N, C-alpha and C positions, 0 to 999 in steps of 0.2 A: 486537406483534411480538416474538418471542423470538429472540435472536441465538445461533445454535448453530454457525454456520460463517462465518468471516471470511476473505475473500480479500485478501491483501496483495500488491500489485504492487511489485517492487523491481528496480532496475537497479544497486544497490550504491552509489548516490550518498549524500551526507550526508542529504539530505531523505528519501530512501527509508529510510535507517536510522532517522530520526526516526519515520517511519510504522510501521516494524516495532516500535519501542519503544512507540508509542502503542497499537498493536493488542495487544501483549503485555499491557499494563496493563489494557486493556479485557477481553481474553479470559480472563485468570486468574480473576477472581472469578465469571465466568459459567460457567466450565468449557467454553468454546467452543473448537472446533478452529480452528486457523489454517492456511490453505493459502497458502504463500509461493510466488509465481510470478514468474518472470523470462522475458522474451521476447527471443529473438535475432532480429534483423532482418538476415539475411544480405544482402538486397538493398541495404541502406543503411549497412552497416558503414563504408564509406569516408567517409561524411558526418559521422561522430561519433567522438570519442575513445572513446565507448561504454563497454565494460566494463573498460578498462584492460589488456586482453590484447594482446600482439603479434598480427599477422595470422597466424592458424593455420588449419589444415584444419578443416572444419565439425565433424567428429567430435571433434577435440581441443577445440574451443571448447565443445561441449556438455558434455564431461567436466569441463573446468575450471569452467564455470559451475555445474554441479551440485555440485562440490566447494565452491565459494564459498557457494552456497545452504545447503548442509548444514554449513558451517563458520562462518566469521566473520559472514556475513549473518544467520544464525539464532541467534546467541549469546544475544541478548536474550530470545528465546522460551524457550530452555533455562533461563536464569536465572530466569524467571518460572514455570517448570514448566508451560508451556502445551503441550498436545498439538498437534503440527503435522506437516505433511508438505510436501514441496517438489515443484514442477513446473517443467520447462523447456519452453517453447513456442517455436514458430518463426513468423515472419511480421511483419506490421505490428503494433507493440506495442498500440496503442489497441484495434483490433478484436479482437485476440487476448485481451486482458484482459477485455473485455466478454463474449466467447464463453466464456472459461474460467469466469467467474463464473456464467454460465447453466448450463454443463455440470456444474459442481461443486455447484450448488444453494446458492450463497453467499447469506447473509442481509445481508451488508454488504461493501462494497469499501473498503479503506483504501489510500491512496497518498500519496506526498509531492507537494508543490506543484510542484516542478521537479526534473527529472533532468538533461536536456541544458541547455546554455546557448548564448547567442550565436547565430551564424549557423546552426548545426545545428538549433536549435529553430525558427528562422524557416523553414528549408527543409523540415523534416520535419513541423512542426506540433506543437501541444500535445497530448500524450497525455492529461493530466488533463482538458483541455477536452473532448476527444472522449468520454472515459469518462463524464464527468458528464452528457453529453447523450444517451448511448446505452445506459447500463447498465440492467439489469433490476432492480436493487436500489438502496437508498440508497448514496451514496458520501460518504466523509469524506476531505477533502483536508487533510493535516496540514502546517501551515506549518513552516518551518525552526525547529529548537530548541523545539518544543512540549514542555512539561514533563509528566512523569508525574503530578505533583500535579494539574495541570489535568485530565488524563484521569480520575484517580480521583474528583475532585470532580464532573465531568460525569456519570460513571457513577452516582455516588451520587444526584445531584440528579434525574436522568432515570429512575433505577431501571432503566436499561438496556432500556427499552422505548421504542418510537416511539409517542408519544401527544401530544396537543395541548400539554401543558405543556413538552414537550422544547425547543422553540425559545426559550421564555421562560427556562427554566433555563440554556440555553446562553448567552443574552444576559447574564444575571446573572453567570454564571461568567466570561464574557469581560470584563465591567467590573471585577469584583472581583479577578481575577488578572492583568489586563492581558495576556490571551492572545487571539490571533486564531483563531477557530474557524470553519470553513466546513463546514456540513452541507448536502448537497444531497439532496433526497428527490424 
């Protein structure tokens, strides 16, 4: 499997930024395109601190989110000189991410291990959990503070292909760098 398009789901959280950095480090040597997507769940905005924006009209929220996606949230992609584009979707984040991956022909989905926390996560459910069980492609869940060195070593040892030696290489990398990697295929 050759990775040409990576879908990265972000909500602007610290773990989502780790996922963007991880994807940038993976995409750069591959020449892969990154599709950075964020989902606005207007129905549940009251349950979460969400995107850190005050309560705004829906159109204003879309504009601000698009600015963040093309600004600070994609800075790491620009630094790595990765070809990327951004999408803002609406609805329940988990199914929207799965559907966007299918619509965009993504070869891989990358996302942080946690976005929301506390009561909000219990009420709304785990986005990462849903995506790993319903995605049409492999999913990489990036733990907090995953290092770019770990990404580069994994890419090198697996040769950026999904093959039987991939899990063994990932396990070796996990032990040698003391990094937790979760690859769901």
